NUFIKE-925647 format. One line per field, with one value per residue (C-alpha): residue in three letters; x, y, z. Coordinates in Angstrom, 1 decimal, m for minus. Layout:
BEGIN
residuo <- (Ala; ...)
u <- (X; ...)
v <- (Y; ...)
w <- (Z; ...)
//
This chain:
BEGIN
residuo <- (Met; Ser; Arg; Ile; Tyr; Leu; Ser; Pro; Pro; Glu; Val; Gly; Pro; Glu; Glu; Arg; Arg; Met; Leu; Leu; Ala; Ala; Phe; Asp; Ser; Asn; Trp; Ile; Ala; Pro; Leu; Gly; Pro; Asp; Val; Asp; Ala; Phe; Glu; Ala; Glu; Ile; Ala; Asp; Arg; Val; Gly; Ile; Gly; His; Ala; Val; Ala; Leu; Ser; Ser; Gly; Thr; Ala; Ala; Leu; His; Leu; Ala; Leu; Leu; Met; Leu; Gly; Val; Gly; Pro; Gly; Asp; Glu; Val; Leu; Val; Pro; Ser; Phe; Thr; Phe; Val; Ala; Thr; Ala; Asn; Ala; Val; Arg; Tyr; Leu; Gly; Ala; Glu; Pro; Val; Phe; Val; Asp; Cys; Ser; Pro; Thr; Thr; Trp; Asn; Ile; Asp; Pro; Asp; Leu; Val; Ala; Glu; Glu; Leu; Ser; Asp; Arg; Ala; Arg; Asp; Gly; Arg; Leu; Leu; Pro; Arg; Ala; Met; Val; Thr; Val; Asp; Leu; Tyr; Gly; Gln; Ala; Ala; Asp; Tyr; Asp; Arg; Leu; Leu; Pro; Leu; Ala; Asp; Ser; Tyr; Gly; Val; Pro; Leu; Val; Glu; Asp; Ala; Ala; Glu; Ala; Leu; Gly; Ala; Thr; Tyr; Arg; Ser; Arg; Ala; Ala; Gly; Ser; Phe; Gly; Ala; Ser; Gly; Val; Phe; Ser; Phe; Asn; Gly; Asn; Lys; Ile; Ile; Thr; Thr; Ser; Gly; Gly; Gly; Met; Leu; Val; Thr; Glu; Ser; Ala; His; Val; Ala; Asp; Arg; Ala; Arg; Tyr; Leu; Ala; Thr; Gln; Ala; Arg; Asp; Pro; Ser; Pro; His; Tyr; Glu; His; Ser; Val; Val; Gly; Tyr; Asn; Tyr; Arg; Leu; Ser; Asn; Leu; Leu; Ala; Ala; Leu; Gly; Arg; Ala; Gln; Leu; Arg; Gly; Leu; Asp; Ser; Arg; Ile; Glu; Arg; Arg; Arg; Arg; Ile; Asn; Glu; Tyr; Tyr; Arg; Thr; Ala; Leu; Ala; Glu; Leu; Pro; Gly; Ile; Gly; Phe; Met; Pro; Ile; Ala; Ala; Tyr; Gly; Glu; Pro; Asn; Tyr; Trp; Leu; Thr; Cys; Ile; Thr; Ile; Asp; Pro; Glu; Gln; Phe; Gly; Val; Asp; Arg; Glu; Ala; Val; Arg; Leu; Ala; Leu; Glu; Ser; Val; Asp; Ile; Glu; Ala; Arg; Pro; Thr; Trp; Lys; Pro; Leu; His; Leu; Gln; Pro; Val; Phe; Ala; Ala; Ser; Pro; Val; Val; Gly; Gly; Ser; Val; Ala; Ala; His; Ile; Phe; Asp; Gln; Gly; Leu; Cys; Leu; Pro; Thr; Gly; Ser; Gly; Leu; Ser; Asn; Glu; Asp; Leu; Glu; Arg; Val; Ala; Gly; Val; Ile; Gly; Ala; Leu; Ala; Arg)
u <- (28.2; 26.0; 22.3; 19.9; 16.8; 13.3; 13.0; 15.5; 15.6; 18.0; 19.5; 22.5; 24.2; 21.1; 19.1; 21.9; 22.2; 18.5; 18.1; 21.0; 19.8; 16.5; 18.3; 20.5; 17.5; 16.3; 12.8; 12.9; 9.3; 6.5; 5.8; 8.0; 8.8; 9.8; 6.4; 4.7; 7.1; 6.8; 3.0; 3.2; 5.7; 3.6; 0.4; 2.2; 3.6; 0.1; m1.6; m4.1; m5.1; m4.0; m1.8; m1.5; 1.7; 1.0; 2.7; 1.8; m0.3; m2.6; m3.2; m4.1; m6.6; m8.2; m8.7; m9.9; m12.6; m13.5; m13.9; m16.6; m18.5; m17.7; m18.6; m20.1; m22.5; m21.3; m19.8; m16.9; m15.9; m12.2; m10.0; m9.1; m5.7; m3.9; m1.9; m3.9; m3.7; m6.4; m9.0; m7.6; m8.5; m12.1; m12.2; m10.7; m14.0; m16.1; m17.2; m17.0; m14.9; m16.6; m13.8; m13.8; m11.7; m9.1; m9.1; m6.8; m5.8; m4.6; m4.5; m6.5; m10.0; m12.4; m14.8; m17.2; m17.5; m17.9; m20.7; m22.4; m22.3; m23.7; m26.4; m27.5; m27.7; m29.7; m32.0; m32.7; m33.1; m30.1; m27.9; m25.2; m21.6; m20.7; m17.5; m15.2; m11.4; m9.4; m5.7; m3.2; m1.5; 2.3; 2.5; m0.2; m3.4; m6.8; m9.2; m10.8; m12.6; m14.8; m14.7; m15.5; m18.8; m19.9; m19.0; m20.9; m23.9; m24.6; m23.4; m20.6; m17.6; m14.2; m10.9; m7.8; m5.1; m2.1; 0.3; 2.4; 2.0; 3.5; 4.7; 2.4; m0.2; m3.6; m4.2; m1.5; m3.2; m1.3; m2.1; m3.6; m5.7; m8.8; m11.8; m12.6; m9.1; m5.9; m3.4; 0.4; 2.8; 6.5; 7.3; 10.9; 10.2; 8.3; 9.7; 10.5; 10.7; 10.5; 11.5; 7.8; 5.2; 2.3; 0.2; m3.4; m4.2; m7.5; m9.0; m11.1; m9.7; m12.2; m11.1; m7.4; m8.0; m10.1; m7.5; m4.8; m7.0; m7.8; m4.2; m2.9; m5.1; m8.0; m6.7; m9.2; m8.0; m7.2; m4.2; m4.7; m5.3; m9.0; m10.5; m14.1; m13.6; m11.3; m8.2; m5.1; m1.3; m0.8; 1.4; 4.7; 7.8; 9.8; 12.9; 11.2; 9.6; 13.0; 14.1; 11.0; 11.6; 15.1; 13.7; 11.0; 13.7; 14.9; 11.5; 11.7; 15.2; 13.9; 10.9; 13.1; 15.5; 12.7; 11.2; 14.6; 14.7; 11.2; 12.4; 15.5; 13.5; 11.0; 13.8; 16.0; 13.1; 11.1; 12.2; 11.6; 8.5; 5.6; 6.8; 4.4; 4.4; 1.9; 0.1; 0.8; m2.5; m2.6; m4.4; m1.4; 2.2; 3.0; 5.9; 7.2; 7.5; 7.8; 8.2; 6.0; 6.0; 3.8; 5.2; 3.1; 4.7; 3.6; 5.4; 8.3; 9.1; 8.9; 6.4; 6.7; 7.7; 10.6; 11.9; 11.6; 13.5; 16.2; 16.7; 16.7; 19.4; 21.8; 20.8; 18.3; 15.0; 11.8; 8.3; 5.0; 2.4; m0.2; m2.3; m5.9; m7.6; m10.6; m8.3; m6.7; m7.9; m8.8; m11.3; m12.6; m16.2; m16.2; m18.2; m16.4; m17.3; m15.4; m12.0; m10.6; m8.4; m6.6; m6.2; m4.7; m2.2; m1.2; m0.7; 1.7; 2.9; 6.4; 7.7; 11.3; 14.0; 13.2; 15.0; 16.3; 19.8; 20.2; 23.1; 23.0; 25.1; 22.5; 19.8; 21.9; 22.2; 18.5; 17.7; 20.5; 19.0; 15.5; 16.8; 18.7; 15.5; 13.6; 12.7)
v <- (m5.9; m6.4; m7.2; m4.3; m5.0; m3.5; m1.8; m3.1; m1.9; 1.0; 0.8; 2.5; 3.5; 5.1; 1.9; m0.1; 2.3; 2.3; m1.4; m2.2; 0.4; m1.4; m4.7; m3.5; m2.1; m5.7; m4.8; m7.9; m8.8; m8.0; m4.6; m1.8; 1.9; 1.9; 0.6; 3.4; 5.9; 4.6; 4.8; 8.4; 9.4; 7.9; 9.5; 12.8; 12.4; 11.5; 14.2; 11.8; 11.0; 7.4; 4.7; 1.0; m0.9; m4.3; m7.3; m6.4; m4.1; m7.1; m7.4; m3.7; m4.1; m7.1; m5.2; m2.1; m4.0; m5.9; m2.6; m1.7; m4.9; m6.6; m10.2; m13.3; m12.4; m8.8; m7.3; m4.8; m2.6; m3.2; m1.9; m4.7; m3.2; m3.8; m6.4; m9.5; m8.6; m5.9; m8.5; m11.3; m9.2; m9.1; m12.9; m13.4; m12.1; m14.3; m11.3; m11.0; m8.4; m6.6; m5.5; m2.1; m1.0; 1.7; 5.2; 5.5; 9.0; 7.9; 4.0; 4.2; 3.1; 4.9; 7.2; 7.2; 3.4; 3.6; 6.2; 4.1; 0.9; 2.6; 4.4; 1.2; m0.7; 2.0; 2.4; m1.4; m1.9; m4.1; m4.2; m1.6; m2.7; m3.0; m1.0; 0.3; m0.1; 2.4; 1.8; 4.6; 2.7; 2.8; 5.7; 7.9; 8.8; 8.0; 10.8; 11.5; 14.6; 12.4; 9.1; 10.5; 12.2; 9.0; 7.0; 9.5; 9.8; 6.1; 5.3; 3.1; 3.6; 3.9; 2.2; 3.7; 1.2; 3.4; 0.5; 1.9; 5.6; 6.7; 10.3; 10.9; 13.7; 14.5; 18.3; 18.7; 16.2; 13.0; 9.7; 7.4; 10.2; 9.6; 7.4; 5.5; 4.0; 4.1; 1.3; 1.3; m1.5; m1.6; m4.8; m5.1; m3.5; m0.4; 3.1; 2.5; m0.9; m2.7; m5.9; m6.9; m4.8; m2.4; 0.3; 1.1; 4.8; 6.4; 9.4; 7.2; 6.3; 3.5; 1.9; 2.2; 0.7; m2.1; m2.9; m3.1; m5.4; m7.7; m7.7; m9.0; m12.2; m10.2; m10.7; m9.3; m7.4; m10.1; m11.5; m14.7; m15.2; m14.5; m14.2; m13.3; m13.1; m14.5; m12.3; m12.3; m12.3; m9.1; m6.7; m5.4; m6.2; m3.6; m4.4; m3.9; m0.7; 0.7; m0.1; 1.7; 4.8; 5.1; 4.5; 7.1; 9.8; 9.3; 9.2; 12.6; 12.0; 8.6; 10.3; 13.0; 10.4; 8.3; 11.5; 12.1; 8.5; 8.9; 12.1; 10.4; 7.6; 10.0; 11.9; 9.0; 7.0; 10.0; 9.6; 5.8; 4.8; 3.3; 4.0; 5.6; 6.3; 6.0; 9.4; 11.8; 13.3; 17.0; 16.7; 15.5; 14.5; 10.8; 9.3; 7.7; 4.3; 2.6; 4.0; 2.2; 2.3; 0.9; m0.6; m0.7; m3.6; m2.5; 0.9; m0.2; m3.4; m6.0; m6.5; m5.9; m9.5; m9.3; m6.2; m7.8; m10.8; m8.7; m6.8; m10.1; m11.5; m8.8; m9.2; m6.3; m7.0; m5.6; m6.7; m6.6; m4.2; m5.8; m8.5; m7.4; m9.3; m10.1; m12.1; m14.1; m17.7; m17.4; m14.6; m15.9; m16.0; m12.6; m9.8; m7.0; m3.6; m2.8; m4.3; m3.6; m0.6; m2.6; m5.5; m3.3; m1.8; m5.2; m6.4; m3.5; m2.4; m2.9; m1.7; m0.5; m0.5; 2.5; 1.8; 5.0; 3.5; 3.1; 5.0; 7.1; 4.3; 1.8; 3.9; 4.2; 0.4; 0.0; 2.7; 1.4; m2.1; m0.7; 1.7; m1.0; m3.0; m0.2; m0.4)
w <- (m11.4; m8.3; m8.7; m8.9; m6.8; m7.3; m3.9; m1.3; 2.3; 3.0; 6.4; 8.0; 11.3; 12.9; 12.4; 13.9; 16.8; 17.7; 17.2; 19.5; 22.1; 22.2; 22.5; 25.3; 27.2; 27.4; 26.0; 23.8; 24.6; 22.1; 23.6; 25.0; 24.9; 21.3; 20.3; 22.1; 20.6; 17.1; 17.3; 18.6; 15.8; 13.0; 14.4; 14.5; 10.9; 9.5; 11.6; 13.2; 16.7; 17.2; 15.7; 16.5; 15.6; 14.2; 12.6; 9.0; 6.9; 6.2; 10.0; 10.1; 7.2; 8.9; 12.1; 10.4; 8.6; 11.7; 13.5; 10.9; 11.6; 8.3; 8.5; 6.6; 3.9; 3.5; 0.4; 0.3; m2.6; m3.4; m6.2; m8.6; m9.4; m6.1; m4.1; m3.0; 0.7; 0.2; m0.8; 1.4; 4.5; 3.3; 2.9; 6.3; 7.7; 5.5; 3.3; m0.5; m2.4; m5.2; m7.5; m9.1; m12.0; m11.9; m13.5; m16.5; m15.3; m11.8; m11.8; m8.5; m7.9; m10.4; m8.5; m11.5; m11.2; m7.5; m7.9; m10.6; m8.4; m5.3; m7.3; m9.1; m5.8; m4.1; m7.1; m7.4; m3.7; m3.4; m0.3; m0.2; 0.5; 4.1; 3.5; 0.8; 0.7; m1.3; m2.2; m2.6; m5.4; m5.8; m3.4; m5.0; m3.1; m4.4; m5.2; m1.8; m2.7; m4.9; m2.8; 0.7; m0.3; m1.9; 1.2; 3.4; 1.1; 1.0; 4.5; 3.3; 5.6; 3.9; 4.9; 3.3; 2.4; 2.3; 2.6; m0.2; 0.5; 3.7; 3.2; 0.2; 0.4; m1.0; m1.2; 1.4; 3.7; 4.6; 3.0; 5.7; 7.3; 5.3; 6.2; 9.3; 9.5; 7.5; 7.0; 6.4; 5.6; 6.7; 4.7; 3.5; 0.1; 1.4; 1.5; 5.2; 6.8; 10.1; 8.3; 8.6; 10.2; 9.7; 11.4; 11.8; 12.2; 13.2; 14.9; 17.1; 20.5; 20.8; 17.5; 18.5; 22.0; 20.6; 17.9; 20.6; 22.6; 19.7; 18.5; 21.8; 21.8; 23.3; 26.9; 29.4; 32.5; 35.0; 36.9; 34.9; 31.2; 30.7; 27.2; 26.3; 22.5; 19.9; 19.4; 17.3; 17.7; 15.7; 17.7; 16.5; 18.6; 20.4; 18.5; 15.1; 16.3; 17.2; 13.6; 12.3; 14.3; 12.8; 9.3; 9.9; 10.6; 7.0; 5.3; 3.7; 2.2; 0.8; m0.8; m2.4; m3.7; m5.2; m6.8; m8.5; m9.7; m11.2; m12.9; m14.2; m15.8; m17.3; m18.9; m20.0; m21.6; m22.9; m26.5; m26.7; m28.8; m26.9; m23.4; m21.0; m17.2; m14.4; m14.4; m11.5; m10.4; m9.9; m6.6; m4.5; m4.2; m4.3; m2.3; m5.6; m4.0; m7.3; m10.8; m13.3; m17.0; m19.8; m23.0; m26.1; m28.0; m31.4; m31.0; m28.9; m30.8; m27.9; m25.1; m21.4; m20.6; m23.1; m21.4; m18.0; m19.1; m20.7; m17.5; m15.5; m17.9; m16.6; m13.0; m12.8; m11.0; m12.6; m11.9; m13.8; m12.3; m10.1; m11.8; m11.4; m8.6; m10.7; m13.0; m10.1; m9.8; m6.1; m6.9; m10.2; m8.9; m7.3; m8.9; m10.8; m12.0; m15.2; m15.3; m18.8; m17.7; m15.0; m17.3; m20.0; m17.6; m16.3; m19.9; m20.6; m17.2; m15.6; m12.3; m12.5; m9.8; m7.5; m4.3; m2.6; m2.3; m6.1; m7.6; m10.8; m12.4; m11.5; m13.1; m16.3; m16.4; m16.3; m18.8; m21.1; m21.3; m22.0; m24.6; m26.5; m27.0; m28.6; m32.3)
//
């Protein structure tokens, strides 16, 4: 039996056709017509004015925060329950992340804790955070009806890290369209991929133009290479943009397949003791990027790590949920608001194989291994 991966890329004839067409056009240089088209197609999909194709989602986060003036000595509210890139981008700018726990009902940043932190700072006369980064975790949007009014009330601009959530919605509005800027990732394990790549989206033409300028080594208009500020080598190549355009055409079918995979796991594992699932919030529709379960070892009989190792022993990849950033050694000295909810989910949480190319037989293999371990 072949190995079952967590979320492998799914490519086919259309990806090959468009990639070879870009190759044959000789637009091998970093920019080209497929970059322009990919930006326009993502902007149209998200329903937002502008998109800037970049080398990674992390690069997009870095530039989004830079656009807001985040710099040394600033603090930025960041969910603790997320991938490290969300906080790394804050550190790139010399600022300090302030980690906020997640809500048990969504696994996303807890609006009550955000409200409490901002209120306490305002009451005590302490500096407010320079910005807030939200994360649409595992493809489910954060609660923007509660978070955006807080951001507006306290003058703390919001950046939406929708790296995992392309195609998800919040009250019928696309993930990535909230706040000053939104960010997507097209890493190899995401719901669509450009092998490596990302996108910054924004309603501001100024932000988009400035991001493009900074992402191309901040080259000033001149026949020679003239530079007034430090820039970055962050633009996406034309070849990878062509791959992304082909992937985007299959986004809806990928979302639908992952939704069905999520439903399969919920049905197949429903009767097992101690098994829970990441809650699906009533306010939106996720893209079901990954299906995540929790395993209560006292009820189930073994812990999450035993389940992961059992799956690995038969060549099935599963992965613990994100280790909270306030528990990571690199951020040990960073401030944290709450933290016990994220820590508990990490202790019991496991991401199951959810790639849209998985067969029903693959899913039965996964569920069978888990079921055999139950008490």
